[in-house]
C-alpha positions in Angstrom: -0.9 1.2 40.9 -1.5 4.7 42.2 -3.8 6.2 39.5 -3.5 9.7 41.0 0.1 9.8 39.9 1.1 10.4 36.3 3.2 7.6 34.8 6.9 8.3 34.5 7.9 9.5 31.0 10.2 7.0 29.3 11.8 7.5 26.0 11.7 4.7 23.4 15.1 3.0 23.3 14.3 -0.2 21.5 11.3 -2.5 20.7 11.2 -6.2 21.0 9.9 -7.3 17.7 8.6 -10.9 17.4 9.7 -12.6 14.2 7.2 -15.1 12.7 8.3 -18.7 12.1 9.3 -19.3 8.5 8.4 -22.6 6.7 10.1 -22.8 3.3 8.3 -25.1 0.9 10.8 -25.1 -1.9 11.4 -22.6 -4.7 10.6 -19.0 -3.7 7.5 -19.8 -1.5 7.4 -19.4 2.2 4.7 -19.7 4.9 5.2 -17.2 7.8 3.4 -18.0 11.0 3.0 -15.9 14.1 1.2 -17.9 16.8 1.4 -15.6 19.8 -2.2 -14.5 19.7 -4.0 -14.3 23.1 -7.4 -15.1 21.7 -9.2 -17.4 19.2 -8.9 -15.1 16.2 -6.9 -15.8 13.1 -5.8 -13.9 9.9 -4.6 -15.6 6.7 -3.0 -13.6 3.9 -2.3 -15.1 0.5 0.1 -13.1 -1.8 0.1 -13.4 -5.6 2.3 -11.8 -8.2 -0.8 -10.5 -9.9 -0.4 -6.7 -9.5 -1.6 -4.1 -12.0 1.8 -4.0 -13.7 1.4 -7.5 -14.9 -1.6 -7.0 -17.1 -3.2 -4.6 -19.6 -6.6 -2.8 -19.7 -7.5 -3.3 -16.0 -7.4 -7.1 -16.2 -5.5 -7.6 -12.9 -8.1 -5.5 -11.0 -11.0 -7.2 -12.8 -9.7 -10.7 -12.1 -9.1 -9.9 -8.5 -12.6 -8.6 -8.1 -14.1 -11.8 -9.6 -12.2 -14.4 -7.6 -15.3 -15.5 -5.7 -17.7 -15.0 -8.6 -18.5 -18.7 -8.8 -17.3 -22.1 -9.9 -19.0 -25.0 -11.8 -20.1 -26.4 -8.4 -20.9 -23.3 -6.4 -22.4 -19.9 -7.2 -21.0 -16.7 -5.8 -23.9 -16.6 -3.4 -23.2 -20.1 -2.2 -19.5 -19.3 -1.7 -20.4 -16.2 0.3 -22.8 -18.1 2.4 -20.3 -20.9 3.1 -17.8 -18.2 4.4 -20.4 -16.3 6.4 -21.8 -19.4 8.0 -18.4 -20.3 9.4 -17.9 -16.8 10.9 -15.3 -15.9 8.2 -14.7 -12.6 6.4 -13.0 -12.4 3.0 -11.4 -9.4 1.3 -9.1 -9.0 -1.6 -7.1 -6.2 -3.2 -4.6 -5.4 -5.9 -1.8 -3.0 -5.8 0.7 -1.9 -8.5 2.9 -5.0 -8.0 1.0 -7.5 -5.9 -2.5 -8.9 -5.2 -3.7 -10.2 -1.8 -6.5 -12.3 -0.5 -7.2 -12.1 3.2 -9.4 -14.4 5.4 -10.4 -13.3 9.0 -11.8 -16.1 11.1 -11.7 -18.1 14.3 -8.8 -20.5 14.4 -11.0 -23.6 14.6 -12.5 -22.7 11.2 -9.2 -21.7 9.5 -8.6 -24.9 7.6 -12.2 -25.1 6.4 -12.2 -21.5 5.2 -8.9 -21.8 3.4 -10.2 -24.8 1.6 -13.4 -23.0 0.5 -11.6 -19.9 -0.6 -8.7 -21.7 -2.3 -11.1 -23.9 -4.3 -13.2 -20.9 -5.3 -10.1 -19.1 -6.5 -8.6 -22.1 -8.3 -11.9 -23.1 -10.0 -13.5 -19.7 -10.8 -15.4 -20.1 -14.0 -15.8 -16.5 -15.0 -19.5 -17.0 -15.7 -20.6 -14.6 -18.4 -23.5 -13.2 -16.3 -21.3 -12.6 -13.3 -18.6 -11.0 -15.4 -20.9 -8.7 -17.2 -22.6 -7.5 -14.0 -19.2 -6.9 -12.4 -17.8 -5.0 -15.3 -21.0 -2.9 -15.5 -20.7 -2.1 -11.8 -17.0 -1.2 -12.2 -17.7 0.9 -15.3 -20.3 2.9 -13.4 -17.8 3.6 -10.6 -15.3 4.6 -13.2 -17.7 7.1 -14.7 -18.4 8.5 -11.3 -14.7 8.8 -10.7 -14.2 10.7 -13.9 -16.3 13.5 -12.4 -13.9 13.8 -9.3 -10.8 15.9 -9.5 -9.0 13.6 -7.0 -9.6 10.5 -9.2 -8.4 12.3 -12.4 -5.3 13.7 -10.6 -4.3 10.3 -9.3 -4.8 8.8 -12.7 -2.5 11.3 -14.4 0.0 11.1 -11.5 0.5 7.4 -12.1 1.0 8.0 -15.8 3.6 10.7 -15.2 5.3 9.1 -12.2 6.0 5.9 -14.0 6.4 7.3 -17.6 9.5 5.3 -18.3 7.9 1.9 -17.6 4.9 1.1 -19.8 3.4 -1.6 -17.5 3.6 0.6 -14.4 2.1 3.8 -15.9 -0.8 2.2 -17.7 -4.2 3.1 -16.3 -7.7 1.9 -17.1 -9.5 3.8 -20.0 -13.2 3.9 -20.6 -13.0 1.8 -23.8 -11.3 -1.0 -21.8 -14.6 -2.1 -20.3 -16.0 -2.9 -23.7 -12.8 -4.6 -25.0 -12.3 -7.1 -22.1 -13.0 -10.7 -23.1 -13.6 -13.6 -20.7 -10.6 -15.4 -22.4 -8.4 -12.4 -21.3 -9.6 -12.9 -17.7 -9.1 -16.7 -17.8 -5.6 -16.3 -19.2 -4.4 -13.9 -16.5 -6.1 -16.0 -13.8 -4.3 -19.2 -15.0 -0.9 -17.5 -15.0 -1.1 -15.4 -11.9 -3.5 -17.1 -9.5 -3.7 -20.8 -10.3 0.1 -20.8 -10.4 1.0 -17.5 -8.8 1.0 -17.9 -5.0 4.2 -16.5 -3.7 3.7 -16.1 0.1 1.3 -17.1 2.9 1.2 -15.3 6.2 -0.8 -16.6 9.1 -1.5 -14.9 12.4 -3.2 -17.2 14.9 -2.5 -20.0 17.4 -2.8 -22.8 14.9 -1.3 -26.3 15.4 1.4 -27.8 13.2 -1.3 -30.2 11.8 -3.4 -27.2 10.8 -0.5 -25.6 9.1 0.3 -28.8 7.2 -3.4 -29.0 6.1 -3.4 -25.4 4.9 -0.1 -26.0 3.0 -1.6 -29.1 1.4 -4.6 -27.0 0.2 -2.7 -24.2 -1.3 0.2 -26.2 -2.7 -1.2 -26.5 -6.2 -1.2 -22.7 -6.5 2.4 -22.1 -5.4 4.5 -20.3 -8.0 7.7 -21.8 -9.2 8.8 -18.6 -10.9 10.6 -15.5 -9.5 9.3 -12.3 -10.9 11.5 -9.4 -11.9 10.1 -6.1 -10.8 11.2 -2.7 -12.1 14.3 -1.6 -10.3 14.5 2.0 -11.4 11.7 4.1 -12.9 12.0 7.7 -14.1 9.1 10.1 -13.6 8.3 12.8 -16.2 9.1 16.1 -14.5 7.0 19.2 -15.2 3.8 21.0 -14.4 0.7 19.4 -15.8 -2.7 21.1 -15.5 -6.1 19.6 -16.5 -9.1 21.9 -16.4 -12.3 20.4 -15.1 -15.4 22.4 -15.9 -17.7 23.2 -12.9 -15.3 21.8 -10.4 -15.3 23.6 -7.1 -11.9 22.3 -6.0 -8.6 21.5 -7.6 -6.7 18.3 -6.8 -2.9 18.4 -6.5 -0.5 15.5 -6.7 3.2 15.9 -7.0 6.1 13.5 -6.6 9.4 12.2 -7.6 11.0 8.7 -7.9 12.8 7.7 -4.8 13.7 4.4 -3.1 12.5 1.8 -0.6 13.9 0.5 2.7 17.0 -0.9 1.1 18.4 2.5 0.3 20.9 4.0 2.7 19.0 7.3 2.9 15.6 5.8 3.4 15.3 6.0 7.2 16.7 9.6 7.4 14.4 10.7 4.6 11.4 9.4 6.7 12.2 12.1 9.2 12.3 14.8 6.5 9.0 13.5 5.1 7.4 13.7 8.6 8.6 17.3 9.1 7.3 18.3 5.7 3.9 16.6 5.6 3.4 13.3 7.4 1.7 14.3 10.6 -0.9 16.8 11.7 1.7 19.3 13.0 3.8 19.1 9.8 4.9 22.3 7.9 2.5 21.7 5.0 -0.5 21.3 7.4 0.5 24.3 9.5 0.9 26.5 6.4 -1.7 25.4 3.9 -4.5 24.3 6.3 -4.0 26.2 9.6 -2.5 29.5 8.3 -3.9 29.9 4.8 -7.1 27.8 5.1 -6.7 26.5 1.5 -7.6 22.8 2.4 -9.0 20.5 5.0 -5.9 18.3 4.7 -2.6 17.9 3.0 0.0 15.2 3.4 3.2 13.7 2.0 4.4 10.1 2.0 7.1 7.7 0.9 5.5 4.9 -1.1 7.6 1.7 -1.4 7.6 -0.8 -4.2 9.6 -4.1 -4.3 12.7 -2.6 -5.9 12.1 1.1 -5.8 9.8 3.8 -4.4 8.5 7.3 -4.8 7.7 10.5 -2.8 4.3 12.1 -3.1 2.4 15.2 -1.8 -1.4 15.2 -2.2 -4.2 17.6 -1.4 -7.4 19.2 -2.7 -7.8 23.0 -2.5 -10.3 25.6 -3.5 -10.1 26.2 -7.3 -9.3 29.9 -6.8 -6.2 29.1 -4.7 -4.6 26.4 -6.8 -1.7 28.5 -7.9 -1.2 29.9 -4.4 -1.2 26.5 -2.9 1.4 25.3 -5.3 3.5 28.4 -4.5 3.2 27.7 -0.7 4.3 24.0 -1.2 7.3 25.2 -3.2 8.1 27.7 -0.4 8.0 25.1 2.3 10.4 22.8 0.4 12.7 25.8 -0.3 12.8 26.7 3.4 13.9 23.1 4.3 16.6 23.4 1.7 17.9 26.8 2.9 17.3 27.0 6.7 18.2 24.4 9.3 15.3 22.9 11.2 15.2 24.0 14.9 16.2 21.5 17.6 12.7 22.0 19.1 11.0 20.9 15.9 13.3 17.9 15.5 12.7 16.8 19.0 8.9 17.0 18.5 9.1 14.9 15.3 11.4 12.4 16.9 9.0 11.8 19.8 6.1 11.6 17.4 7.8 9.1 15.1 9.1 6.9 17.9 5.6 6.9 19.4 4.1 5.9 16.1 6.6 3.1 15.6 5.8 1.8 19.1 2.0 2.0 18.3 2.5 0.2 15.0 4.1 -2.8 16.9 1.2 -3.2 19.2 -0.1 -6.8 19.0 0.6 -9.8 16.8 -1.4 -8.6 13.8 0.6 -5.3 13.7 3.8 -7.2 14.2 3.1 -9.4 11.2 2.4 -6.3 9.1 5.7 -4.8 10.1 7.5 -8.0 9.2 5.8 -8.3 5.8 6.6 -4.6 5.0 10.3 -5.4 5.6 10.2 -8.8 4.0 8.9 -7.5 0.7 12.1 -5.6 0.4 14.2 -8.6 1.4 14.9 -7.3 4.9 14.2 -8.4 8.4 12.8 -6.7 11.6 16.2 -5.2 12.5 15.3 -2.4 10.1 12.9 -1.0 12.7 15.4 -0.8 15.6 17.8 0.8 13.1 15.1 3.3 12.4 15.0 4.2 16.1 18.7 4.9 16.0 18.4 7.0 12.9 15.5 9.0 14.2 17.2 9.7 17.5 20.4 10.9 15.8 19.2 12.9 12.9 20.6 16.4 12.6 19.4 19.7 11.0 22.3 19.5 8.5 21.2 16.0 7.4 17.7 17.2 6.8 19.0 20.1 4.6 21.3 17.7 2.7 18.4 15.3 1.9 16.0 18.1 0.9 18.6 19.5 -1.5 19.5 16.0 -2.8 16.0 14.6 -3.5 13.4 17.4 -3.5 14.4 19.6 -6.4 11.3 21.4 -7.6 12.2 21.0 -11.2 12.5 17.2 -10.8 8.9 16.8 -9.6 5.9 15.6 -11.6 3.3 18.2 -10.6 -0.3 17.5 -11.5 -3.3 19.7 -10.8 -6.9 19.1 -11.9 -9.8 21.4 -11.5 
């Protein structure tokens, strides 16, 4: 290799995506395994139908945070020590529709760690002292959040974005911390964790005997039910302002209900989203950060759910330029509706998006993430090579069409706090 010569530029034509092996275990449960890992590391993801939309008063988040809080046989400290002593790392999280538990480890310890974590989850006792300490900690974080304009704006954004679906729009209130009972937590745990495992994804060079052992460990948790997620949700359109005394900034969130990967306009809309606000050279960044200096950062995104999705723009600006920032955002959307995007801008965005897709497929862990993102919408990895074709063939007229079709200012839920 002659390092004095610049490598030849080569456009992205296609990407060879590696599909994980699927092991169906009856019902709606599958284990997905990607073994092409060039080292000894391993990642195990357990998926549960235990998202925020399945419980009231913050219970899904509280149960998820208490999964390793101790059993009748092991304290939380002993569980943590058992994981750490084997070189493992545990994390968990809860989204609107799903909850996940992730284990990072060396492959030789994978079966041991799955056994430790699965037993801790199945047998969690919700010990009163542990529960009270956890809730006190979460309440303190909540009180701190109430002083932040970004936290308040996001809270109201969820309420307005999912206003037509009670379980999706519900957010935690301060009084919920005092009204949660241990029985509430146990009931949700029994329904959504002890019998709620819907998917298992493993990245690591594990043997078939290891996979069989892991399946044997988690089998008691496998769900036999298929959950129905919301298929269409209507946001409450309008401008909503919440004053916040002594705030130096104003947080802005705005959005509209949209769709996920299954929709025919999804891939083309991603190009529109990138032009408007999804990279550093986007129109919103150039205008509101670089030109006006109203913010350190502004962005837009398409957020996917199992059966639907939504579009969102978010930023924080100086309190004295809140109205001006809203006007500039409206102006940028109007420009995309009225004026064709130049060929130069489209080419720039095409190269950026194709480069980002190539980057997102770098390595087995990234490949599994891409697969899971498609799988949650009932699709396969072909969607990404379809995306390459869509990105390369987008036209200015198509960008205008989509902006006029989906980004009507009067259809947006527009929240500002500060």
